C-alpha beads as a LAMMPS data file, in Angstrom:
LAMMPS data file: protein, C-alpha beads

209 atoms
208 bonds

1 atom types
1 bond types

-500.0 500.0 xlo xhi
-500.0 500.0 ylo yhi
-500.0 500.0 zlo zhi

Masses

1 110.0

Atoms # bond

1 1 1 0.591 -314.532 23.804
2 1 1 -1.521 -313.234 26.625
3 1 1 -1.923 -309.767 27.201
4 1 1 -0.722 -308.463 30.539
5 1 1 -2.853 -306.194 33.047
6 1 1 -0.770 -303.255 31.794
7 1 1 -1.648 -304.044 28.007
8 1 1 -5.479 -304.414 28.734
9 1 1 -5.362 -301.058 30.659
10 1 1 -3.909 -299.425 27.712
11 1 1 -6.407 -300.954 25.263
12 1 1 -9.374 -299.848 27.385
13 1 1 -7.906 -296.271 27.551
14 1 1 -7.602 -296.196 23.781
15 1 1 -10.997 -297.227 23.666
16 1 1 -12.470 -294.618 26.003
17 1 1 -10.637 -291.704 23.855
18 1 1 -11.954 -293.033 20.810
19 1 1 -15.520 -293.128 22.338
20 1 1 -15.081 -289.542 23.650
21 1 1 -13.618 -288.254 20.324
22 1 1 -16.620 -289.878 18.618
23 1 1 -19.036 -288.549 20.870
24 1 1 -17.613 -284.895 20.528
25 1 1 -17.818 -284.980 17.114
26 1 1 -21.399 -286.195 17.117
27 1 1 -22.347 -283.412 19.805
28 1 1 -24.696 -280.841 18.180
29 1 1 -22.796 -277.636 17.335
30 1 1 -23.991 -274.175 17.749
31 1 1 -24.959 -272.085 14.643
32 1 1 -24.926 -268.463 13.299
33 1 1 -28.490 -268.245 14.268
34 1 1 -27.717 -269.582 17.724
35 1 1 -24.954 -266.572 18.043
36 1 1 -27.208 -264.005 16.715
37 1 1 -29.763 -265.133 19.199
38 1 1 -27.795 -264.544 22.219
39 1 1 -26.249 -261.306 20.917
40 1 1 -29.744 -260.101 20.226
41 1 1 -31.597 -261.371 23.263
42 1 1 -28.524 -259.573 25.322
43 1 1 -29.818 -256.145 23.781
44 1 1 -33.543 -256.836 24.387
45 1 1 -33.109 -257.817 27.930
46 1 1 -30.822 -254.741 28.389
47 1 1 -33.945 -252.427 27.247
48 1 1 -36.216 -254.355 29.644
49 1 1 -33.695 -253.071 32.539
50 1 1 -33.954 -249.649 31.269
51 1 1 -37.465 -249.930 31.498
52 1 1 -37.640 -251.268 34.962
53 1 1 -35.338 -248.547 36.325
54 1 1 -38.081 -246.229 35.595
55 1 1 -40.291 -248.030 38.179
56 1 1 -39.006 -246.449 41.679
57 1 1 -39.329 -242.868 40.836
58 1 1 -42.774 -243.053 39.001
59 1 1 -45.023 -245.461 41.055
60 1 1 -45.457 -246.538 44.742
61 1 1 -47.538 -249.547 43.651
62 1 1 -46.036 -252.534 45.415
63 1 1 -46.987 -254.834 42.817
64 1 1 -45.357 -253.065 39.915
65 1 1 -42.153 -252.774 41.996
66 1 1 -42.160 -256.339 42.841
67 1 1 -42.630 -257.522 39.067
68 1 1 -39.951 -254.984 38.180
69 1 1 -37.367 -256.443 40.868
70 1 1 -38.368 -259.832 39.304
71 1 1 -37.675 -258.646 35.829
72 1 1 -34.284 -257.152 37.075
73 1 1 -32.950 -260.113 38.789
74 1 1 -33.839 -262.828 36.219
75 1 1 -32.753 -260.845 33.284
76 1 1 -29.420 -259.606 34.789
77 1 1 -28.682 -263.268 35.456
78 1 1 -29.431 -264.252 31.867
79 1 1 -27.316 -261.374 30.551
80 1 1 -24.413 -262.722 32.531
81 1 1 -25.088 -266.256 30.995
82 1 1 -25.299 -265.133 27.693
83 1 1 -22.074 -263.169 27.725
84 1 1 -20.398 -266.173 29.207
85 1 1 -21.821 -268.440 26.370
86 1 1 -20.409 -265.800 23.553
87 1 1 -17.102 -265.432 25.366
88 1 1 -16.621 -269.125 25.699
89 1 1 -17.191 -269.520 21.739
90 1 1 -14.930 -266.526 21.142
91 1 1 -18.141 -264.541 19.605
92 1 1 -18.567 -260.860 19.718
93 1 1 -20.137 -259.839 22.845
94 1 1 -22.551 -256.967 22.828
95 1 1 -22.125 -253.920 24.965
96 1 1 -25.343 -254.335 26.869
97 1 1 -24.349 -251.757 29.943
98 1 1 -24.072 -249.068 27.127
99 1 1 -27.267 -249.443 25.617
100 1 1 -28.974 -249.654 29.235
101 1 1 -27.222 -246.647 30.346
102 1 1 -28.312 -244.681 26.946
103 1 1 -31.962 -245.800 27.278
104 1 1 -31.996 -245.168 31.017
105 1 1 -31.151 -241.719 30.163
106 1 1 -34.651 -241.416 29.007
107 1 1 -35.745 -240.833 32.268
108 1 1 -34.020 -237.785 32.376
109 1 1 -35.643 -236.374 29.572
110 1 1 -32.556 -235.681 27.285
111 1 1 -32.863 -237.431 24.295
112 1 1 -30.708 -235.482 22.062
113 1 1 -27.834 -237.414 20.528
114 1 1 -29.218 -240.793 21.824
115 1 1 -28.067 -243.422 18.985
116 1 1 -30.397 -246.062 18.433
117 1 1 -30.558 -248.678 15.501
118 1 1 -32.977 -248.106 12.858
119 1 1 -34.039 -251.796 13.230
120 1 1 -35.344 -252.702 16.486
121 1 1 -35.917 -256.150 17.564
122 1 1 -39.242 -257.579 18.124
123 1 1 -41.091 -255.759 20.914
124 1 1 -38.299 -253.281 21.431
125 1 1 -39.373 -249.530 22.157
126 1 1 -38.014 -246.606 20.171
127 1 1 -36.305 -243.866 21.799
128 1 1 -39.497 -241.793 21.526
129 1 1 -41.663 -244.565 23.182
130 1 1 -39.191 -244.894 25.914
131 1 1 -39.304 -241.091 26.431
132 1 1 -43.069 -241.255 26.621
133 1 1 -43.211 -243.820 29.113
134 1 1 -40.643 -241.987 31.195
135 1 1 -42.981 -238.781 31.318
136 1 1 -45.804 -240.770 33.012
137 1 1 -46.546 -240.923 36.894
138 1 1 -48.801 -243.198 39.026
139 1 1 -51.366 -245.210 37.514
140 1 1 -50.969 -243.899 34.014
141 1 1 -46.978 -244.927 34.180
142 1 1 -48.325 -248.404 35.547
143 1 1 -50.667 -248.868 32.880
144 1 1 -48.211 -247.800 30.152
145 1 1 -45.511 -249.701 31.662
146 1 1 -47.350 -253.003 31.676
147 1 1 -48.687 -252.342 28.142
148 1 1 -45.091 -251.841 26.888
149 1 1 -43.493 -254.843 28.829
150 1 1 -46.259 -257.210 27.488
151 1 1 -45.274 -256.071 24.100
152 1 1 -41.669 -256.435 24.903
153 1 1 -41.949 -259.878 26.166
154 1 1 -44.112 -260.947 23.072
155 1 1 -41.184 -259.849 21.092
156 1 1 -39.089 -262.148 22.992
157 1 1 -41.470 -265.141 22.071
158 1 1 -41.132 -264.120 18.303
159 1 1 -37.106 -264.197 18.875
160 1 1 -37.347 -267.731 20.183
161 1 1 -39.873 -268.839 17.691
162 1 1 -37.578 -267.656 14.992
163 1 1 -34.797 -269.544 16.406
164 1 1 -36.374 -272.571 16.926
165 1 1 -37.968 -272.221 13.271
166 1 1 -34.368 -272.089 11.872
167 1 1 -33.255 -275.232 10.616
168 1 1 -30.159 -276.789 12.528
169 1 1 -30.112 -274.264 15.159
170 1 1 -30.949 -274.600 18.854
171 1 1 -29.215 -278.066 18.704
172 1 1 -26.559 -277.114 21.362
173 1 1 -28.080 -277.949 24.900
174 1 1 -27.368 -275.078 26.288
175 1 1 -28.986 -272.875 23.637
176 1 1 -32.191 -275.165 23.461
177 1 1 -32.696 -275.111 27.414
178 1 1 -32.326 -271.150 27.645
179 1 1 -34.581 -270.557 24.550
180 1 1 -37.075 -272.839 26.137
181 1 1 -36.643 -271.104 29.612
182 1 1 -37.076 -267.823 28.055
183 1 1 -40.498 -268.671 26.355
184 1 1 -41.906 -270.433 29.506
185 1 1 -40.812 -267.418 31.560
186 1 1 -41.952 -264.924 29.496
187 1 1 -45.478 -266.464 28.963
188 1 1 -45.889 -266.623 32.655
189 1 1 -44.920 -262.944 32.971
190 1 1 -47.336 -261.959 30.291
191 1 1 -50.042 -263.662 32.055
192 1 1 -49.102 -262.060 35.294
193 1 1 -49.005 -258.337 33.819
194 1 1 -52.075 -259.151 31.987
195 1 1 -54.068 -259.754 35.122
196 1 1 -52.232 -256.684 36.851
197 1 1 -53.289 -254.414 33.633
198 1 1 -56.973 -255.797 33.991
199 1 1 -57.076 -254.853 37.697
200 1 1 -55.881 -251.188 37.026
201 1 1 -59.167 -250.589 34.965
202 1 1 -61.009 -251.373 32.148
203 1 1 -59.722 -248.326 30.232
204 1 1 -56.502 -250.102 30.082
205 1 1 -53.333 -248.219 28.970
206 1 1 -53.054 -245.262 26.710
207 1 1 -50.714 -247.327 24.200
208 1 1 -48.420 -245.198 22.082
209 1 1 -48.602 -247.863 19.310

Bonds

1 1 1 2
2 1 2 3
3 1 3 4
4 1 4 5
5 1 5 6
6 1 6 7
7 1 7 8
8 1 8 9
9 1 9 10
10 1 10 11
11 1 11 12
12 1 12 13
13 1 13 14
14 1 14 15
15 1 15 16
16 1 16 17
17 1 17 18
18 1 18 19
19 1 19 20
20 1 20 21
21 1 21 22
22 1 22 23
23 1 23 24
24 1 24 25
25 1 25 26
26 1 26 27
27 1 27 28
28 1 28 29
29 1 29 30
30 1 30 31
31 1 31 32
32 1 32 33
33 1 33 34
34 1 34 35
35 1 35 36
36 1 36 37
37 1 37 38
38 1 38 39
39 1 39 40
40 1 40 41
41 1 41 42
42 1 42 43
43 1 43 44
44 1 44 45
45 1 45 46
46 1 46 47
47 1 47 48
48 1 48 49
49 1 49 50
50 1 50 51
51 1 51 52
52 1 52 53
53 1 53 54
54 1 54 55
55 1 55 56
56 1 56 57
57 1 57 58
58 1 58 59
59 1 59 60
60 1 60 61
61 1 61 62
62 1 62 63
63 1 63 64
64 1 64 65
65 1 65 66
66 1 66 67
67 1 67 68
68 1 68 69
69 1 69 70
70 1 70 71
71 1 71 72
72 1 72 73
73 1 73 74
74 1 74 75
75 1 75 76
76 1 76 77
77 1 77 78
78 1 78 79
79 1 79 80
80 1 80 81
81 1 81 82
82 1 82 83
83 1 83 84
84 1 84 85
85 1 85 86
86 1 86 87
87 1 87 88
88 1 88 89
89 1 89 90
90 1 90 91
91 1 91 92
92 1 92 93
93 1 93 94
94 1 94 95
95 1 95 96
96 1 96 97
97 1 97 98
98 1 98 99
99 1 99 100
100 1 100 101
101 1 101 102
102 1 102 103
103 1 103 104
104 1 104 105
105 1 105 106
106 1 106 107
107 1 107 108
108 1 108 109
109 1 109 110
110 1 110 111
111 1 111 112
112 1 112 113
113 1 113 114
114 1 114 115
115 1 115 116
116 1 116 117
117 1 117 118
118 1 118 119
119 1 119 120
120 1 120 121
121 1 121 122
122 1 122 123
123 1 123 124
124 1 124 125
125 1 125 126
126 1 126 127
127 1 127 128
128 1 128 129
129 1 129 130
130 1 130 131
131 1 131 132
132 1 132 133
133 1 133 134
134 1 134 135
135 1 135 136
136 1 136 137
137 1 137 138
138 1 138 139
139 1 139 140
140 1 140 141
141 1 141 142
142 1 142 143
143 1 143 144
144 1 144 145
145 1 145 146
146 1 146 147
147 1 147 148
148 1 148 149
149 1 149 150
150 1 150 151
151 1 151 152
152 1 152 153
153 1 153 154
154 1 154 155
155 1 155 156
156 1 156 157
157 1 157 158
158 1 158 159
159 1 159 160
160 1 160 161
161 1 161 162
162 1 162 163
163 1 163 164
164 1 164 165
165 1 165 166
166 1 166 167
167 1 167 168
168 1 168 169
169 1 169 170
170 1 170 171
171 1 171 172
172 1 172 173
173 1 173 174
174 1 174 175
175 1 175 176
176 1 176 177
177 1 177 178
178 1 178 179
179 1 179 180
180 1 180 181
181 1 181 182
182 1 182 183
183 1 183 184
184 1 184 185
185 1 185 186
186 1 186 187
187 1 187 188
188 1 188 189
189 1 189 190
190 1 190 191
191 1 191 192
192 1 192 193
193 1 193 194
194 1 194 195
195 1 195 196
196 1 196 197
197 1 197 198
198 1 198 199
199 1 199 200
200 1 200 201
201 1 201 202
202 1 202 203
203 1 203 204
204 1 204 205
205 1 205 206
206 1 206 207
207 1 207 208
208 1 208 209
């Protein structure tokens, strides 16, 4: 018997539903390593914001101020994106604001009672190192800030490499795209900061590492 137009529509609809279901099953899923990367990078970015928050009161150099503003804009946006990614997957969202506020307090030199994890992510400053940065001014601050932020960015590259080196991770398109962007953006900023540091003088920064 010849199928009616309505019957043919129904068959096509079923085929499309089956194809969509198969595609969804085949789509790469996020992993525990992906979740940990997003959670860890939120805290990592939060410290970068704490560091850039020190800039306005410690240097009048326009190049350092513009650098800080670029870092603030990009990393605030990325923190918002990472938090949404975690929320969409019903994963724990770190309280980055609390970490930022705690570490920004280093600028007021009151470090007592400041809680920090004993295990820092790659490139992150300790409370003592953040306080040392906050105690500097002028070109001394600019040099130490650049040295610390270069090290901080290099830590982010380590985190990306660790994620991409974990079998099965970063297969979800959003995770892979973000990790790739972090890698390329941080490398570009490292090159920019290295040039600024070199321009400040051959002596470089008085590193506290």
